[in-house]
C-alpha positions in Angstrom: 125.0 79.9 71.7 122.1 78.2 69.8 122.5 75.3 71.1 122.0 77.2 74.9 119.1 79.2 73.3 117.6 75.9 72.2 117.6 74.2 75.5 116.6 77.0 77.4 113.4 76.9 75.3 113.0 73.3 75.6 113.3 73.5 79.5 110.6 76.3 79.5 108.6 74.2 77.7 108.9 70.8 79.7 108.4 73.3 82.7 104.9 74.9 81.0 103.4 71.4 80.0 104.5 70.2 83.4 102.1 72.5 84.8 99.0 71.2 82.9 98.2 71.8 79.5 95.1 74.3 78.3 92.0 72.8 78.0 91.3 71.8 74.5 88.9 74.2 72.0 88.2 70.7 70.4 85.0 68.9 71.2 85.8 64.7 71.4 83.2 62.4 70.3 80.0 62.9 72.4 78.2 59.8 71.5 79.0 58.0 74.8 77.7 60.6 77.1 74.9 61.3 74.8 73.4 58.1 74.9 73.6 58.5 78.7 71.7 61.8 78.3 69.0 60.1 75.9 68.8 57.4 78.4 67.8 59.4 81.3 71.0 58.8 83.5 71.5 62.0 84.1 73.2 62.0 87.3 75.9 59.7 85.0 76.3 61.9 82.3 76.7 65.0 84.5 79.4 62.8 86.1 81.4 62.1 82.8 80.6 66.0 81.1 82.3 67.5 84.5 85.5 65.7 84.0 85.7 67.3 80.3 85.4 70.5 81.3 88.8 70.2 83.0 90.1 69.4 80.1 87.8 70.5 77.1 86.4 74.1 76.2 83.4 74.0 74.3 80.0 75.3 74.5 78.3 71.6 73.4 80.2 70.5 76.7 79.0 73.2 78.7 75.3 72.8 77.3 74.7 69.5 77.8 75.9 69.3 81.0 73.1 72.5 81.8 70.9 70.3 80.1 71.6 67.3 82.1 71.2 69.6 85.3 68.6 71.0 84.4 66.8 67.4 84.6 68.1 66.8 87.9 66.6 70.4 89.1 69.9 71.4 90.0 69.0 74.6 88.4 71.8 77.0 89.8 74.1 74.8 88.2 72.3 74.8 85.1 72.3 78.0 84.7 76.0 78.3 85.6 76.9 75.6 83.0 74.5 77.4 80.0 76.3 81.0 80.9 79.6 79.2 79.9 78.0 77.5 76.7 76.7 81.0 75.6 80.5 83.1 77.0 81.9 80.7 74.7 79.5 80.6 71.9 76.7 83.3 72.2 75.0 82.0 69.1 75.0 78.3 70.2 71.3 77.5 69.5 70.9 75.0 71.7 71.7 76.6 74.9 69.9 79.5 74.0 66.8 77.2 74.3 67.8 74.9 77.0 68.0 77.9 78.8 65.4 79.4 77.8 63.3 76.0 79.3 65.2 77.0 82.6 64.1 80.9 83.0 60.3 78.8 82.2 61.2 76.3 85.2 61.9 79.1 87.3 59.5 81.2 86.3 60.9 83.6 84.6 58.8 84.1 81.2 60.0 87.6 80.6 63.8 86.2 79.8 62.2 82.8 78.2 61.1 85.4 76.1 63.9 87.0 75.2 65.7 83.9 74.7 63.3 82.8 72.1 63.6 86.7 69.9 67.6 85.6 70.2 66.5 82.6 68.2 64.2 84.3 66.1 67.4 86.1 65.1 70.1 83.6 64.7 67.7 81.5 63.0 68.0 82.4 59.5 65.6 79.3 57.9 62.9 77.6 59.2 62.1 75.6 60.2 64.2 76.2 62.9 64.2 73.3 65.9 65.4 75.1 68.8 62.9 78.4 67.9 60.3 76.0 67.3 60.6 74.2 70.9 61.2 77.4 73.0 58.3 78.8 71.2 55.9 75.9 72.3 57.7 75.5 75.7 57.0 79.3 76.6 53.6 78.5 74.8 52.2 75.7 77.0 53.9 77.0 80.5 52.1 77.7 83.3 54.2 80.4 84.4 53.3 82.3 80.9 49.7 81.6 81.7 49.7 83.3 84.8 51.9 86.3 83.1 49.4 86.9 80.7 
């Protein structure tokens, strides 16, 4: 009887595996895709990161994808991936900073300032790169100047 139960469990396990494994939350080595991003090869980075989203669930993958799309001025898509990053990890500081810069690009100074406030709360030690970068971006933003 035990053998039948084990065989049934193995069959179920194989059937579930055949349906596709759930995405992993383990962050793979992103050095190759980061090199593309740093080199300004955003379209290549988008292709590689988009493929990764099918097998990996991680805020940094989503954040880099959002960043690359924002650099390509594909703002709606970038916004989606920043939201995904922040749904996965609401305290992901790089995503908050980059999403704030997206808000500025769209002329949404109020939401950029909200992100700055979130970063202020999250950054318990100073200096905090993400806070400082978004603060500077807001200060130099034409949209922020017009809103004053």
